[in-house]
MARTORFI-48727 format. One record per residue: x, y, z of N, C-alpha, C in turn. Coordinates in pm, whole numbers, plus 50000, padded with zeros to 5 digits. Layout:
BEGIN
XYZXYZXYZ...
//
This chain:
BEGIN
202512086080933203782085580859203652078480725202842067780720202692060680593202032069480487201232079380529200582088180432201632095480347202782098580406203822105580333204342097080217204332083880234204782074880127203852076180007202562075380031201592075779921201492089779859201742100079940201802113579884203002114879790204122108979828205302108879741204982101479610204362089879622204022082179503203082089779411202182097479468201252105279387201962116279307203132120379356203852131179290204712126379173204882113179158205832108079058205222096678978205382097478849204892086678762205942075878741207212079478764208282069578750209222070478869209802058978903210642058079022211922050378993212972054079065214182045979075214292041879221214472028979244214512023679380215892017679404216482020779520217802015379551217922012679701219072006979740219362004279881220852005979903221302003080023222712004580058223581994779979224851998279970225821990379893226931985379984227171972179993226431961679923225071959379986224181953779909222821951179957222781938680044221851938480139221621926280218220181921580194219771911480268218451905580244217331915380272217481923680375216411933180407216311943880299217441949280255217411959380150216861953880020217311941979982216861935879857215381932179863214971926079974213561922379988212661934579985213091945380053212301957680053212221963679913213321963179839213301968179701212271960779616212291947679626211391939679543209941942279580209651942879709208271944879752207791958979718208621969079746208181982779720208001985079570208861978979489208681980479344207381974079299207021962879360205761956079326204571964679366204651970879484203581979779529203451991679435204571997879400204532009679313203982006179175204381994579123203851990378993202351987679001201921982179116200501979779135199691992579139200382003679171199732016879173199952024379042200442017378941200562023078808201842030678781202862028778861204112035978842205092028078755205922035378680207032029178610208212028478706208812016578717209812014378822211042007578766212202012378812213462005278789214152003878925214571991678956215331989179078216801988379037217601997279094219001998779051219901999679174220911991179180221891991679288223281994679233224151999079320225492002879276226341990979238226081979379297226851967479263225911955579250226351944979185225481933379166225021927179298223911920379293223371913579411224381903079461224731903379589225671893379641225171879079615226091870179588225761856279557224811850179660225071852979786224291846979895222811850579889222501862079829221131867079830220471866779693221051860179597220481860379462219131853279454218851844679549217551837979548216411847879572216721859679627215701869979649215271876379518216151876179420215841881579287216231871079183215501859979177215921848579095215991851478946215211861178898215211864378755216151875778719216891880778818217851891478791217221904478746216111908178806215421920578765216081933078820216891931678924217571943178982218771946678894218811959278850219851963678757221011970178832222111972278761223281978678822223511992478761224022001278845224242015178807225222016478691226252008378690227272009378586226662007778447225671998878437225051996178306224052006978265223582014878362222472024078333222792038778348223942042278404224162055978447224102066278334224342061878211224322071378099222922073578043222012064378070220702064978005219532065878101219772065278230218682064578326217872077578329216582076378357215662087778361215912095978488216432107978469216742116278585215562124978628214422122778565213212129578609212392120978705212882109078733212162099878822212452103278968211492100079055211722101179198212632090079245213522093179337214472083279389214042078679527213882065579544213522059679673214732051979726215182055479846216292048579912215732040380026216002027580025215472018480125216572013280219216262012580346217102006180449218362014180483218452026580442219492035780488219052049880453219482059480534219182073480504220432080980464221542073780453222832079980422223162077880275223182088680199223452087480055224822081580027225762082980123227102077580102227142062380119226042056680167225962042180182225382035480058224952043179959224352036979840225362035579726226622037879756227662035679656227652046379548228082042479428228232052079319226902058279275225812051779307224512057079268224202070379336224982073679439224762086679505225002098279408225722095579297225932105979197224642110579131223582102579145222282105979088221512115779177221832115979306221052123479403220862138279366221892145479321221682159879292220792162679171220532152479091219832154778964218342151178967217952142379058216552138079059215692148879125214392149279093213522159679150213252157879299213312145379348213002143079489213602129779534214112129779656214622117579720213742114579840213332101979853212472097879964213072085280026213132084980158213742073780231212682065780305212812052580301212022043680386213012035180463213002036480596214092030480674213662027580817214172016580870213862013081009214992016881105215982024281055217022029681141216692044281176217262048781286217152063181317217922070981211217342081481155218112089381056219302096081121220412096481048221592103281099221342118081119222142124281202221912138381235222112147481114222802142581010223022150780892222102146780776221132138180803220212133880697219362145680650219392148080519218652159380464217392155080391217092142180391215992137080312214732135080396213592137180332212322133980394212032119080369211112113680449210802099680428209932093980536209882080880535209112073180634210132065680718210372070680839211332064780931210582058581048210932046481083210282039881196211282030581264211952035681365212982027881433212392017181525211052016881539210432006081617210201993681532210301995081401210121983581311211351974681316211131961881302212241952281308213081952481183212501956881072213181956480943212451965680846213141969080739212461976880635211441968280563211691955180554210701946180493209401946080572209481946780704208271947480784207461959880745208151970980727207491983480691206841982780554207541976980455206971976880320205861966480306205901955780386204771946480388203521953680436203671961780539202531969580589202061979780485202991985680412202601994980305201821987680196202261975580163201531967580062200121964780109199981961480238198661958680292197781971080288198361982580322197581994980320197181998780178198051995580081197751998679941196811988679877196521977779949195651967379894196331958979788197661958279794198441950379698198821937179764198301926079716198591913079774199971908079735200721903079832202061897779807201991882579796202401877379684202421862979665203731859079597203981846179589205121840979514206441846979554207231851279453208581855979476208611868579561207571876779557207571889079635207361886079783206501876779813206301872579952207571866080005208221857879923209461851279966210571861579990210651871679904211661882079921211441889780051210191893080079209871900480202210191892180325209861879380321210111870780437211601869180461212381867980354213821866680368214411878980438213971890780398214461902880463214021903880608212801899680634212251900180770213041891380865213281878880826213991869780917215481872980924216031878380815217441882280817217701892880922216831902980929217071914081020216541911681161215821900781182215371897481317216111885381374217071879981298217751867881346216761856581364215851855181266214781845281274213971847181403213561859881421212661863981529213291863481668214621864881675215301864281804215771877881855215921887881767216501900581809215501909181884216031919181952215241926982048214051934181987214151938281860213071946081800211971937381739212071924381755210991915481712209771918081800208611919781737207401923081812206211915781753205051917981813203821912281757203601917181615204001929481591203901935181457204731926981356205911922681399206771914481314206091901281280205511894981382204851882181360203611883581274202941895081286201771897381198202201897781052203311904581026203821905180888204241891280842204921883880929205361870380893204181861180868203151862480950201951854180933201311856580796201251869180756200671872380626201491866180513202801866380527203681861080422203631845880416203611839480532203481824880533202121820780478201111828580512199781826080458199731827480307200671835480251200741837280106201571826480038202051816880118202741805480059204221804380087204781813280167206201812580198206511800380284207611793580254208091782280334209211787080426208971788180558210041792480650211271783480644211071770480628212201761380623213061763780501212431766080387213181768680264214001781580277213411791780338214131804380356215301802380451215101794780557216191791980651217341784980579217021775280495218051768180420218821777780330218091786380262218731795780170219691805180242219321809680360220131819280432221221812980517221001800680565221921794880663222551781680624222081775480518222631762380482223011761880334223471773180284223791773880142225151780380118226031779680219227351785680206228281776780125229301782780069230331775179998231351769780097232181760380050233271755380133234231766680167234401776080073235261787580098234771795980215233451797080228232881804680340233201798080473233191784880476233541777780600235011779880635235871779380533237301781680557237541796080603236771805380548236891819280592236501820680738235421814080777234991814480917236091808981008236711798180966237811792281044238941802381062239321809280954240421818780961240081830781047238871836081032238491847781110238351844381257237771832881286237581829181427238931826781497239941823181419241271821181478241891834281525241331845781481241841858881525241151863681652240211856181704239401860481818240281864381937240011876281990240661881082112239591886282207239861885082337238921889682439239571901182516238821912082532239341923982600238381928382710238861937982790238041944682891237421934682989238291927383057237851917383156236831907483099237051903782974236201893582913234881898682859234731911982844233431917482803233371921582655234521922682590234551926482449235281915582370234651910882263235291901282172235581908482040236771906081985237121912081856237611901381760237251902981634237741894381527238151903381411239051898181328239571905781216239531897281089239081903480981239091897280849239881906280756240941901080696241761908780604241561903780461241901912280366241651908680227242401896080185243541893280247244261880980215243461868580251242591869680350241731858380388240721855480278240171865980219239231864280107239931858079987241131862979961241881858079845242271843379861242671839379980243141825679999242011815480004240811819780045239681810480055238751810979936238811821879858237881823479747236491827579791236361831079919235051834979973234771849779941233531853879968233111867679947232961874680082233071887980080232951895480204231611892980272230541891780191229211889580251229101876080322230021866780293230011853980363230321855680511230901867080547231311869480686230231876380768229091878780709228071887180771227681882880913227581869980935227121865081065228251862081164229501863781121230611860281209230621868581337230181881081327230221889981442229281885381553228261877481519227301873081621227811861381706228791853981656229221841781723229711844081866230581854081892231061855882030229981858982132228831864182087227761867482181227131854982243227521843382197227051830982259227631829482401228731836282428229331835782561228571844982656228301840082776227531848182872228311860582916229651860182911230431871482958230531882782856230471879482729230681889382624229491898882616229761911882625228731922082611228711928182471229891929182408230001935382276230931926982188230511925182064231341918081966231681927681852232951927281810233461936181705234071927681594233711930981470234361924681354234841935781262236161936781247236761946281153237121938481028236631943080913236821935280791237301944180676238191938380597238791945380484238351938580355237841946280261237391940680134238581938280042238311931879930239381929079835240051941779780239291952779777239871965279727240451973979839240541968279959241201975080069240331983880156239041984780125238151992780208237881985680341237821993380449237671987680583236301991380639235631981480694234351983480760234391976680896233511980880983233451975081116232001972181153231741959981196230411956081244230451954781396229401959681461229311959581607228001952981649228071944281749226881938081805226971938481958225841939582023225831939182169224571931982217224531929482345223341923282406222391933782460222641946382426221731957082465222211965582581223151960382660223671968182772224441980282722225151978382612225961988982552225321993182420225162006182401224572011582279225652012682172225752002582086226792002781984226462012581870225202016281857224842026281758225512039581790225582042781917226242055181960227712055081920228352043581938229762042181899229902043881748229032036881672229102037581526228842051781476227882058681534227582072381492228752081681515229482079581623230652087981651231762085981549231662074981472232662071981371232082072781229230942079681218230362082181086229392071681037229032062081123228092051681084226772052881155226142041581183224862041681251224322027781268223042026981306222412014081327221462014181443221432003281517220532001581631221342000281760220652000181872221311998782002222201986382005221701975381952222441962781961223081958281830222941965981725223501962081595223821974581514225101976581484225501988781415226791986381338227221996581266228451995281190228882008581130230082008781076230582020881012231682017280913231912026380819233022025080726234182033080782235362027480773236512033780837237532038880736238082050780760239152055880674240532050680716240562043180826241832038380882242142024180835243322019480870243682005680845242901996580939242991983580916242311973881002242741975681147244031976181171244541976981309244221990381374244312001181296243972014281350242482014981385241662009281300240222008981326239932001381454240571989981469240371981781588240751989481714241851996581710242292004181828241292015181863240802022281761239862033281785238552028081843238022017481783236712012481827236802006081965237901999581995238071993682129238072004482237238732015382210238772026282306237372031782332236612033782226235262039382241234322029682311234392016882275233512007082339233842005482486235122005782519235542004782660234942015982742234932028082687234332039382758232842037482779232162032182675230722029882686230402018882787231212008582791231001997982891231212003183031232242011383050232492017083182231332025583231230632032083137229452040083174228252031183207228152019983136226932011783142226932001583255228091997083298228121986283398228811990583526
//
């Protein structure tokens, strides 16, 4: 499968690299590493996302090398190959999806199962813990050494998507990638601080407000929380500050599935799903136009917060009834 990546690179002298919108640590880290690999192979590269890097993850791109689509859409090279990292769904890359019909080729590198409507070729590996794990291995195969900011970016994405090596898809392969990055000078403690001890006071207040909405359903097996745009406005926090809130209810031994329905400042509704593996939340997310993994998934909703909650509760209840 990795051969397809290098065959793609051989076909293009210039590349545009992007990820899902908004970007997270795995998408951003993979962008930085893959761009470094491509440049090491003599390619001209621009990393472009639909929206600016979230505040929480700016340490992954400290010099601000990742550009935004709004600033480039009129002048960008449409003869370049387009690489999409950490998602196979063009509708998840935001406004940059407008570029897709014009480029000569789109190639995906992703650790999620491709959606049933995915039309793109690529390197898919759902056994990988993260897209950063995959691109670290690509760097090793290409003979491109990762040091400094690139090693730190890769490690941040790796630990973000493995819950610091706690999630189910963590494997010996994951630790091999981490070992190489730590050997290149990465400080695990510094990365932990950046990801977990660098929140604003507003983020703490947001957590307080969202946790106050906690409800338990289905004989104590489903936990739900709700974040509305008024919560963001009153605390001054960002939507990405809520990223880990969905994991908190899983600390209870009874909870099998945790649901977080969240509304952005512009009124868009998304839903994050987590499970302990008994229930396949990816199946639920896919039925609603999203995707992910067995224990971690999500989707964008066309409904209101309350309507979304009702729909997802019904589907998860059916899945639990099948599984237990």
